[in-house]
C-alpha positions as CSV (number, residue, x, y, z in Angstrom):
1,M,-11.7,9.2,-37.2
2,I,-13.0,12.6,-38.0
3,G,-10.6,14.0,-40.6
4,G,-11.8,17.6,-41.1
5,G,-11.4,20.3,-38.5
6,S,-14.0,22.9,-37.6
7,E,-13.2,26.6,-37.2
8,V,-14.4,27.6,-33.7
9,Y,-12.9,31.1,-33.5
10,R,-11.5,33.8,-35.8
11,S,-9.8,36.8,-34.3
12,P,-10.4,40.4,-35.7
13,G,-6.9,40.1,-37.2
14,G,-7.7,36.8,-39.0
15,G,-6.2,34.3,-36.5
16,R,-8.0,31.0,-36.6
17,V,-8.7,28.3,-34.0
18,V,-9.6,25.0,-35.5
19,V,-10.8,21.9,-33.5
20,Y,-10.2,18.3,-34.6
21,Q,-12.0,15.5,-32.8
22,Q,-10.5,12.0,-32.2
23,G,-13.1,9.2,-32.1
24,D,-15.5,7.1,-34.2
25,D,-18.5,8.7,-35.9
26,D,-20.9,6.8,-33.6
27,D,-19.3,8.0,-30.4
28,E,-21.1,10.5,-28.2
29,G,-19.5,13.9,-28.9
30,V,-18.5,14.3,-25.3
31,L,-16.3,11.2,-25.5
32,R,-14.2,12.5,-28.4
33,S,-11.0,14.2,-27.4
34,N,-10.3,17.5,-28.9
35,T,-7.1,18.8,-30.5
36,Y,-7.0,22.5,-31.1
37,V,-4.8,24.1,-33.8
38,L,-4.0,27.8,-33.5
39,S,-2.8,29.5,-36.6
40,G,0.4,31.5,-36.8
41,E,4.1,31.0,-36.7
42,P,4.9,28.7,-35.2
43,L,1.7,26.8,-35.3
44,I,0.3,26.0,-31.8
45,V,-1.3,22.6,-31.2
46,I,-3.1,21.9,-27.9
47,D,-3.3,18.1,-27.1
48,C,-2.5,15.3,-29.4
49,G,-5.6,13.1,-29.7
50,F,-5.6,13.9,-33.4
51,F,-2.7,14.5,-35.9
52,P,-3.7,17.4,-38.2
53,E,-1.5,16.4,-41.0
54,A,-2.5,19.0,-43.6
55,E,-2.1,21.9,-41.1
56,L,1.3,20.6,-39.9
57,A,2.5,20.1,-43.5
58,R,1.9,23.8,-44.3
59,A,3.7,24.9,-41.1
60,S,7.4,25.4,-40.9
61,S,7.4,24.7,-37.1
62,A,4.9,23.8,-34.4
63,V,4.6,23.9,-30.6
64,L,2.7,21.1,-29.0
65,I,1.1,21.7,-25.6
66,V,-0.3,18.7,-23.6
67,T,-2.9,19.7,-21.0
68,H,-2.5,16.4,-19.2
69,C,-1.2,12.9,-19.8
70,H,-4.3,10.8,-20.1
71,G,-4.3,8.3,-23.0
72,D,-7.1,9.9,-25.0
73,H,-5.0,13.1,-25.2
74,L,-1.9,11.3,-26.3
75,V,-3.4,9.0,-29.0
76,E,-1.3,10.5,-31.8
77,F,1.7,11.6,-29.8
78,D,4.1,9.2,-31.7
79,K,3.2,10.8,-35.0
80,Y,4.4,14.2,-33.7
81,T,7.7,12.9,-32.4
82,K,8.4,10.8,-35.5
83,R,7.8,13.7,-37.7
84,G,10.0,15.9,-35.5
85,R,7.6,18.8,-36.1
86,A,6.6,19.9,-32.7
87,H,8.3,21.1,-29.5
88,L,6.5,19.7,-26.5
89,N,5.4,21.8,-23.6
90,L,4.2,20.0,-20.5
91,S,3.9,20.8,-16.8
92,K,6.8,19.4,-14.8
93,F,4.6,17.8,-12.2
94,E,2.5,16.1,-14.9
95,L,5.7,14.8,-16.5
96,C,6.9,13.4,-13.2
97,M,3.5,11.7,-12.5
98,S,3.4,10.3,-16.0
99,A,6.8,8.8,-15.8
100,V,5.7,7.1,-12.6
101,D,2.5,5.6,-13.9
102,G,3.7,4.8,-17.4
103,R,1.5,7.2,-19.3
104,G,4.3,9.5,-20.2
105,A,6.8,7.0,-21.6
106,G,8.8,8.8,-24.2
107,L,7.6,12.3,-23.3
108,T,10.6,14.6,-23.3
109,P,9.6,18.2,-23.2
110,Q,11.8,20.9,-24.8
111,R,10.1,23.3,-22.4
112,I,8.5,22.8,-19.0
113,A,5.2,24.8,-18.8
114,N,5.0,26.4,-15.4
115,D,2.1,28.4,-14.0
116,G,2.1,31.9,-15.4
117,D,4.4,31.1,-18.3
118,I,3.4,32.5,-21.7
119,V,3.4,30.3,-24.8
120,Q,3.0,32.5,-27.9
121,N,3.4,32.8,-31.6
122,D,2.9,35.8,-33.9
123,T,-0.9,35.7,-33.4
124,W,-1.7,34.3,-29.9
125,A,-0.3,34.6,-26.4
126,L,-1.4,31.7,-24.1
127,R,-0.8,32.0,-20.3
128,V,-0.3,28.6,-18.6
129,I,-2.5,28.1,-15.6
130,S,-1.9,25.2,-13.2
131,V,-5.2,23.4,-12.5
132,P,-4.5,20.2,-10.6
133,G,-7.4,17.9,-9.9
134,H,-8.4,16.0,-13.0
135,S,-4.7,14.9,-13.0
136,S,-2.0,16.1,-10.7
137,G,-0.3,18.3,-13.2
138,S,-3.1,19.4,-15.4
139,I,-2.8,22.8,-17.1
140,A,-5.2,25.2,-18.8
141,L,-4.3,27.9,-21.3
142,W,-5.8,31.4,-21.3
143,E,-5.8,33.8,-24.2
144,Q,-6.7,37.0,-22.4
145,N,-6.7,39.3,-25.5
146,Y,-9.7,37.3,-27.0
147,G,-11.2,35.7,-23.9
148,L,-10.4,32.1,-25.0
149,L,-9.9,29.4,-22.4
150,F,-8.5,26.0,-23.2
151,S,-9.4,24.0,-20.1
152,G,-8.3,20.4,-21.0
153,D,-10.5,18.0,-18.9
154,T,-10.6,20.3,-15.9
155,W,-13.8,22.2,-16.7
156,F,-16.5,21.7,-19.3
157,G,-18.7,24.7,-18.5
158,G,-21.3,25.3,-15.8
159,D,-20.9,22.7,-13.0
160,I,-19.5,20.0,-15.3
161,V,-16.0,19.1,-14.1
162,G,-13.5,16.3,-14.9
163,C,-13.5,14.5,-11.5
164,H,-12.3,10.9,-11.4
165,S,-12.2,10.5,-7.6
166,P,-13.8,12.2,-4.6
167,K,-10.3,12.2,-3.1
168,Y,-9.3,15.0,-5.5
169,A,-12.6,16.9,-5.5
170,T,-11.5,19.8,-3.3
171,T,-8.4,20.4,-5.4
172,L,-10.3,20.2,-8.6
173,Y,-13.1,22.6,-7.5
174,S,-10.4,25.1,-6.5
175,S,-8.9,24.8,-9.9
176,V,-12.3,25.2,-11.6
177,Q,-13.1,28.3,-9.6
178,R,-9.8,29.8,-10.7
179,L,-10.9,29.2,-14.3
180,K,-14.3,30.6,-13.7
181,D,-12.8,33.8,-12.3
182,L,-11.1,34.5,-15.6
183,R,-14.6,35.2,-17.1
184,A,-13.7,33.7,-20.5
185,T,-16.0,34.3,-23.4
186,L,-15.3,31.0,-25.2
187,L,-14.5,27.7,-23.4
188,C,-12.6,25.2,-25.4
189,A,-12.5,22.0,-23.3
190,G,-10.8,18.6,-24.0
191,H,-14.1,17.0,-25.0
192,G,-17.3,18.1,-26.7
193,S,-18.0,21.3,-28.5
194,P,-16.6,24.7,-27.5
195,T,-19.0,26.7,-25.3
196,T,-19.8,30.4,-25.4
197,L,-19.9,31.5,-21.8
198,C,-21.1,35.1,-22.1
């Protein structure tokens, strides 16, 4: 487990985005799942492959956003629920699919994250973007003010996409094109290092 986070972005006003990676030191970096922590009140945590205990201990409250319900992005989910420190945001369709296939056992969101919704704190405003393909209810998060895109496992930059089956390729590529059209400056994907796009 990699205990320390790395700052990947600092806004002109001092807001910080820190990434924590879940995985063993001998894993390839692309295999580690990323958890992003966005400073502010409440703290925003994107995906729960890692439990950033120190960051959460300093926060009075936190919002947890799950981009999709694959196991590597839910590794530490129980820690969040047991501590009672995070309100969960999840797409309704992903929650329904998760309940059916067993991945989402125990996931009870306080808020359903629908396409176009804004999840925000006193520093960041993240627009929810529905991006089905990698999973049926995958979402991405777009911080338009700073050009930050949190893409989950939908898009990793360039032509690298998270396609599990040719059956969903058309849907996935439509979602990826939607993300490309945003013209983000920093892509923060679910695995690997954040990528500067322009």
